[in-house]
N, C-alpha and C positions, 0 to 999 in steps of 0.2 A: 754129326748127328747131333741133334744137338750134339756134339758130333765128334767124338774123338777119332773114329775111323776116318771121318771127313778131314779132321785135323791132320791125321797121318798123311792122307793124300795131298793136302795143301802143302805140308812141309816138304814132301818129296818134290812137288812141283816147284817150290821156291828154291830148293837147293840143287836143282838139276843143272844149273850153271852157277858158278861161284860168284858171290857179290861181296863188295866191300861192306864192312860193318860201320855204320854211322854212329858216332858218339853223341849222346844227348847233350843238351846245352849245359854249360858250366855255371856255377854260382859266381857272382861278380868279385868275390873277395878271396877265392882260392881256386885250385885246379881240380877239386873233387867233382866228378860228374854227378849231375842230378839225374833223376829218372824221367823228367818231363822235357819234351822238346819245346823250343821257344814258341812254336805256332799253336801249342795245345792250351789255348786260353781258357777252356772249360775245366781244366784239371789243376788241382793244387794239392800240396802236402802228400805226394804219392809215396807209397811204401811197397817194396817188394816182399811178398809173403812166402814164396817158395824159391829154392835155389838148386835147380838141377832136375833132369828128367822131363817128361811131358805132363804138364799140369794144366787142366782146362775145365771149363764149365763150373766155375765156382758160383754158388748161389746162396743168398742170405737166408738165415732163419727168420721167422716172422717177427722176432724181437730184435733183429739186427745185431745180435751178439756173436753169432757163429757163421761159418761158411762150410758148406759141404761141396766137395769137388772130386773129380776123378783124376787119377795119375797112374802112369807107368814109370816105375823107378826100381831098378834091381836092388838098390841099397835099401829100399823099403819092402823088399820081397814081393814086388808087384811086377812080374815080367810082362803082363799086359794089364790093361786098365782095371783098377780097383777103386773103391770109394773111400774117401778119407774126410775127416772133419777137423777144423781148426778154429780158434777164436779169430775175430777180425783183426786182432793185433798180430797174428801169426802164431805158429806153434812153438812149443818148447821141447827141448831134447832132440834126439836124432831123427825122429819122424812123428807125424801126427797119428792119432789112432785110426785104424782101418775099421770101417763099419760094414763092408761087404764080406763075403765068405773067404776071399782070397783064391777062389776057384773060378775057372772059366774066364770070361770077359764080361765086364760090367760097363754101364754107361748111364748118363742122364739121371743124376740124383737130384732130389729136391726135398726140402723139409715138409713135413706134415704138420697140421695144426697142433699147437701145444709145444712144438719144438723138441719133443722127446722121441720122435720117430722120423725116419726118412723113407722115401721110396727110391727105387732105382731098378734098372733092367739088368738081367744077368743070364748067361748061358750055362750056369753051373749045373743045372739039373740034367742037361743033355750030355755034358762032358766036363770033367774036372780040369782038363787041359785048356790052354789058350787056343781058340779056333784059328785056323789058317786065315790069312788076310791077303787075298790076291790084289795086286796093284794095277796090272795091265792085262787086257785080253784083246788079241788082235791089234795091238798097237794103241788101244784106247784105254785111257785112265778109267778105272772102275773101283768101287768099293762094295763090300758084301753087305747084304741084308740078312742077318742070321735068323733063320727060322726058329732057332732055339732060344731067342730072347723072350723072356717073360718079365713082368713087373712084380716086384716084391716090396714088402715093407719090413724094415729092420729098426730096432731101437738104437739109441746113440751109444749103447754099450757093444753094439755089433751083433746082437742076437736077431736072427731072422724071425719075424713074427708071423707073417702070412703072405700068401701068394694072391695077387689081385687078378691076374689074367690067366686063362686056361685054354683059350682058343688056339687051334693050330696056326702056325706062322709067326711072323715077326710082330712083337708088341714091345714098344720102347718109346723113348722121347717124351716121358711124362712130366708134367708140371701141374701145380696146384693153384686154384683160384685164390684171390686175396681173402675171401671170406672162409676159406678152408673147407668148402663143401664139395667142390667139383675138381676132377682131374681131366686134363686133356692129354691125349697120347696119339701115337701113330701106329697103325696096324695094317697088315696085309690080309686080314680075314675076309675082305670082299674080293680079293684077287688083285687089288691095286694098293698102293701106299696112300692111305687116306687118314684123315683126322677123325678121332672119336672122343666123346666125353663119357665119363662114368662118375658115380659117387665115390667117395673115398673108401667105401667098403667093397668096391668092385662091382656094384649093382647098377642097374639102369644104364646100360651101355647104349649110346646113340651115335650113329654115323653123322659126321658134320660136313665133310666134303665128298664130292663124287665125280670130279673131273680127272681125266687121265693125266698121270704125272705124279711125282713124288711130293706129297704134302707132309711137311714135318717141321720140327723145331718150334712148336707153338707155345706162346705165352699169353696169359690174360692181360687185359688192360687194367689200370689201377682201380676202376669201378667194377671190374668183373663182367662187363657187358660185351666185350669184344675179344677176339683172338687175333694175334699177329703171327704169321708164319712165313716160311719160304717154300717155294714150290717150283718144280720144273713143269713145263707145259709143252710137250712135243706136239708139233702141228702138222708138218709134212708127212706124207706116207712113209718116207724113209726114216724120219725121226720117230714116228710111232712104232715102226717095225723094230728099230734098234732098241727102243725103250722096253718093248714087250719081250723081245728075245733075251735081253739081259735080265729083266725081272724074273723070267721063267727059270733062270739059272741062279737066282738069288743075288743079283748084282745090279748096280745103278751107276750112271755117270753123273758126278756132282759138278759138272762144269758150267751149266747154264741154269741159273735159278733167279727168281725175282721175289720181292716181298709182297705179301697179300694181307688184307685185313677183312674180317667178316664178323657178324654177330655170333654169339656163342652157339646159336642154333644153326649156323651156316648161312643165314640169310644176309643180304646186303654185301655180297662178296665184291671186293675192290682190289685191283692190282695197283700197288703204290709205286713201285719202281719199274722203270722200263730202260734200264741202264745197260743190259747185256752182261755177259760173263757171269761170275758167281756172286750173288747177293744173298746173304744168309745170316744166321745168328741174330735175328731181330729181337728187340725188347722195347717196350713202351717207356717213354719219358714219363716222369711222375705226373705231369700235367695231363697225360692222356692225349695230347695234341701233336706229339712228335714220336718218332721211332728212331732208335739207334740200331745200326746193323753193320756188319762187316762186308767189305766189297773189294774186288780187284778191278772194277770197271775202269779205273783211272790209270791202270798199269798196262803199258804196251805189251810187256812180256807176260802179264798175268800172274807174276810171282809176288807182287806186293799187295798185301791186304791191310786195309786200315778201317777204322770205325768211322762211320758217317752218321749224320742226323738228317731226317727229312720229315716234313709235315705230313699228317695223315691224308691230306689231299694231294700229295705228290709234289708239292712245291717246297722251296726253301732248302734244297740240298746243301749240306755243309759238312766239310771234313773236320773230324774231331781229333783223331790221332794221326801222327806223322812218322811213325817208325818205318824204317826202310824195308822191313821184311813182313812182320805178321802181328796184327792186333785183331782180336775177335772176342766173342762171348761176353758182351757187355751186359751187366745187370745192375740196376739201381737198388739201393737199400730201400726198405719199405717207408722210411721217413724221407726219402728223396735226397738225402744229403751226401751220399757216397756212391761211387761207381766202382765196381770190381770188374776186371777183365783179364784176359790172358794175352801174353805178348812175348816176342822173341827179343825185346830190347834188353840190354845189359846182360847178355848171355856170353860175352867174350868171344863171339864168332862161332859158338857151338850151335847145335840143333835144339838146345833146351828151350822149352816153352814154360813160362812161369806165370804165377798169379800175382796181380798187382791191385792195389786199392788206392783210391784218391778221393779227395773232397771234390764235389761237383760245383762249378760256378756257372751261373747263367750269363 
């Protein structure tokens, strides 16, 4: 989701058969492993920021000083995903501060203008417990679209300030425009999973997409004029029926998705990738001319996810990361100098997904 439930599905997919763990390249003068693979020419000075649990969707504050992210980690009293914040250098002490309520399940956090507030989606109003998360139905991989998700704003002390969405159904996957005036999010209020925009006070809600399929994980371009997102597009009668039947039960299949770009009002819709399998977690390059995204299209088994780069016209596909299992959720700092992402590298063969930050090299 922007996507920790999706992350859970992908991790299950990856570990469904055991794989050898590949060690990153070593420095020339000792045997200490580095965090960067030799092929990763765009990355330098990488640092691991979390160490254990499932940590994902780390996004920069507007001043590039802090990261807000979601994590499930029993040592942090987070049995299912909760929202945390840390400096870009990493947190001190046993755990970073939790900004969500600690109740229900949360997802998709992002800084608000001024860097003193964040938004995120949560199920805590409907139930204080972690909601159930089905993995398969009829032998098909699925993940839930919780109708109890609404979007909230909290301050960086962890105090909930206000609720932005009130419509029945799923409201989540919210991010903020570079000028801090507009929020894009995914909602089922139309009966399908579509993109919407609203002002940062929750007013002026506008529907952006209207094609059948799951439109989600949207981000603004650096100039704020475009959106990039991932979408499923069921086409055959059988695909349409399966999609609608699952959605009626609050479920989707995240196995076939491609990357799309459109103007902020929904016009000039373009499909950027036609790679097959799961292409998701897109984010604009600082130039606005490229997109980074995660994909398993190159993996015969479908269990390996890496970050790729592609031009906005669909040309120039390039692999950016080369971990053997999982790399996703890339985000550039607002000054364009750093990349943060989540990865299974350097986890000692466990299922842990951690947050990493690196300098970006063209």
